[in-house]
N, C-alpha and C positions, 0 to 999 in steps of 0.2 A: 516644526515636521507632528503626524498627528504618533499615533503608536503604534508601534509595531503589533500584526497580531503574533494570538500567541502559536506553537507547532500546533495545538490540532484544528486547532482554528484554518490556518495559513493548508495546510493539508489535507483538508475536507474543500476546502474551497477550491483547490487543486486537481485534487478528485473531480468535482462535480465540471470544470467549468476548462479543464482539457483538455477530459475525455474524449473519443470520436463520438459519432452517429450510430446508435448498434449497440456500445459501450456502455457497458457499466461502470470499470476501472482504465487506469493510467496505467501504461509503462513507462519507468523515472525516468529511464534515461530517452524516447525517442520523442516521451512527452516534451524533453524539456523543465518532467522534474525536479529536476535536479541542479540541473543550471541557477534557474531561477530559486531554490533554493538556497543555494551556495551565496548569490544573489543578493538575495534582502535578510539573508541574518551575516555578512560575513562573513562568508567562510566558511561557517558550521558545518561538518556534518550531517546531511541524508539521511546516511543510510542508518544510524546511531539513534537521533530522535525516531525515523517512522520503525523502529524498531521497540522503542520505548513503547510506543504509540500502542503498537500490536501489540506486546506483554499485556498492556492495559486491558484491552478490549477495541482502542477506539476506531481502529480498521481491521482491515484483513490485509498480512500480503502473502503473496502465494508467485515462490518461483515461476521464472518464466526464462526462454529462453535471449540472454542478450540483458538480462537482468531482474527487475519485478514490476508484477504486477499488486498496484494499492484498488482499494475498493474501502468504502464505505460499507462497516459489520451487515447491514438488515441489505442488499447489494454483490454478496459479492456472493458465488458459487461455489456450490454447497465439493469439498473433495473425493473426489473417488476414491473408495477406499482410505477412508479420513485417517486409520486406526494402525497400529503395527498387529492391535486385535482380532481388527476385523480381521485384514488382509492373510494370518495365519486361516482365522477360520471359513474363509473361502475358502485357501486352498488343503480343508482336511488337515488342515493339526493342531 
C-alpha cells in the first residue's frame, strides 16, 4: 500500500476536489470532509488537525452555520471587520 498523504496535502486536495462550482472553500460537514478524514486516518480528529494547519497559516478556517468552511490561504474571502480594533474604530470607540 502506498504511503498516506500528509495532513496538509490531504486537506488542500480536499479543498480543491470537494468544493462546489463557484465556491472557493468547502464546508467540513456537508462536503463529507470530516468523515473522509476520519476514514483515511483511522479515526483521527479532523478538527484538531485543521486548527493546527490554520494556526500555521496553511489553510484558512471561517465559522459558518453547521460547522466551518476551509479555504486555501490565497483564496479565502476577506473577513469583514477582521479585528476588534477595526470594529471599535468603525463604532467610533
